[in-house]
N, C-alpha and C positions, 0 to 999 in steps of 0.2 A: 529447473531452472535457479540457480542457486545465486547466493547472493550478490557474489563479483558480477554473473551475468547481469540481475537486475542494475544494479550501477550503471554497468555499460550501456545496457538498451535503456536507461529511464527515460529519456524523451519520448522515446518510441513507444513506452508503455503506458504513459499519462492517460491516454485517451481508454486504455481498457481499465485503468484503475478508476476512471471518473466514470465511466460504465457501471462499473459496478460496483463502487461507493461514490454513489450522487452528490452524496453532502459534504464530498471530500472538497474545497475551494483550490485553484490556481497557486494561491500563496501557500495553502497545507503542504501539497505537492511540491512547491519550491524547497517548503524549509525541511522536505523529508529530503530529497536529491539523491534518491537511490539508496536511502538507509531507512531498511528495513523493520528494525524498532520504532525508529522516527513513526513511519508510516504505520506499524500498530499504534502507536500513543493516538496518534490521530482520529486511526479508525474507534477507538476507545471513548475520546474525547467527546466525537461527532454523533456516534451509535449509542453510546451509554454502556456499552457492552464489557465483561471482563477480560484480562487481559489473555488468559488461555482462550477465549472466542477468538477474539483479534487475531490472535496468533494462528490459530485453524483456521479461520476464513482467508490469510493471508498464503498460508502454505498450501492450501488448497488451491488459490489463485495461480500462486507460483507454478506448481505441477502442470496444470494447464497451459499458462502463457510459453 
């Protein structure tokens, strides 16, 4: 899945995102609204991981989605 597909399927994907990153709130997901960079930032913030680790997690998730 690429970034454009993520934006297009955002509403459908929020359940999958919540399952993977349970600390993310509905407000976090609403702020991200399909923006990969904002999602990465929210993961960094909530989980205290480096940007590279958050990007890796999102990339792996997007490949499987």
